[in-house]
Phi, psi and omega in degrees: 000145177254141177257121178264131190224142169261118179251148179284117184262335182204154175283122183291151167244113188077214180295139177300142180250160177306326181289349177282354183239155172227122178270119184239165174228141175207159179299143176293133179275124178296153180288141171272185179304135178070012179252167175227151171253123185243135170267116182292137176255314181223142179241136181280134175249121188226145177304329181299338180301328180296320178293326180293343181276348181270141179273069179225158179290132181209193182285345171224155178296151177292157172291129181283151175301132182092348179277155172296136182298133180293137177191147171280160179198168171234147182194186184247135177289124176265319178222147180219134169239027176246133188296337184267357184229148181221160176304138183099344176290146174257137187221160174243142177187182177270091186271332191085171181274085182201162184281333181225149177221130173248118188206165180300144177299333179287349182267002179237159179240128180288140183244157174250097184291350176283343181279319182204153174303148185306318181300335180296332180286353173260352183240260185300324179258017179239208184302317178300318178296319178296319179299315179298315184298305184284324179297316181285308190281321181277317184268313181285328177049058181290149177242150181307134179090349179283163178261122179249128176245135178230130175265164188057037194291340181265005179271185185299318180279313185300320180298322181284321177305309182299319181290322176296320178299319177295319178302327181268015171080025181262158165279134186236126178242121178261146173244124182211170182253111176107150182296320181303314181291316182295319177298320179299316182298318183278310188284324184261321187258351175081018173300149179288330176198157175225128184253125180273107183290346179275350184233119174082195187262103183297322180297317178293322179295321177295320178299320180291316187269348179232062186298334179260008179096173181261120180277319178227127174242120178258109189258121176249356189238332182066199174063213185299327181293318175302316180300319181293315181296327179299337179278353185242023184287148168271163178297137182065029178294156176239126179249123180260117178266101182260322182198174180211062188300335179292345185251352191294332183252017178298140170262354175252168179304148180300138177281123174269169180290125178281331185263032183295341179295344174300333178297323178288311185301317184261009180052045185264168181232133176241127185219133175277153177220143175232128189297333182295344177288349186246018186305320183291347180251008179305319179303324178298313180293319181298321178297315181293313182296318179297320179296315179294323179294315181295326183277351182088001178286340183235127178253151182231148178217132178235134175253120190249129174255131187265131173103121181297334179298339183270009182307310184301317181286326180295321179300323181293337178303327180298319187273348174264358178068035186269349186256150169252130180071214186274129178266126186228141175258119175275125188293314184280000000 
């Protein structure tokens, strides 16, 4: 068997280009003792991948030039030399952007595909769901009746953040780009309102929909939208810094918040979060998310792009705002 792999060929400047990748083939490596060979079925596409391509210090080391691109995935065990796993088992792990992965059995998590379709384990029941759960509840600490605003609200993390906030009795305002996304948030997910930052005056819209201010702001985009929300804070507001997708492809220095003095005026708190800090509590989040999903309180949506060859163009969909919910690459 041959393993097809996307390797990082160059450090991107701005949006990644096709020349930043190299598609290679090599024989599949059989598993050694305590290892498994997995055939990837679906690969997760995440905004954080853009940061991993830069040679800068971050919460994880950058992907080295020539290495297989880092990515989470779900797949089927083909061969196993690990006592807890057997051929035919479905697992989740950090496979990279490749058709096959040989890795320690301890590095994968067994899945039950009868509970949910496999792509859901990369979205609502995967890292985005965990990020939403801990970012909102641990860092944002919403209280019933408070107003929660989430940017990037139609993405994999934002959709789950808003729904969890509604489950906890909050008013939820989403910020997204385009009527299609805003209608989805309100009509399908039950957000109280959705503001299209591409249409009209976002500052005026926030003033209208958040007359008492924003108690919790879950930020996925950074840049000008963060600055605008900072002007509408309620006293003792909590701002969760989860991502800044508007800044990831900058060729100039990252824009910081100009209105940070609002944190002083409103006695507010701004805190960054990285989901890997909560690994030991993932079972807690998975139990809650699974329960809400099973009861119908939580809805999930995955947008699937077919074919591993389409990885470079599929990744760009994230930065062009073309996806609703979780973006997934189907390998076959």
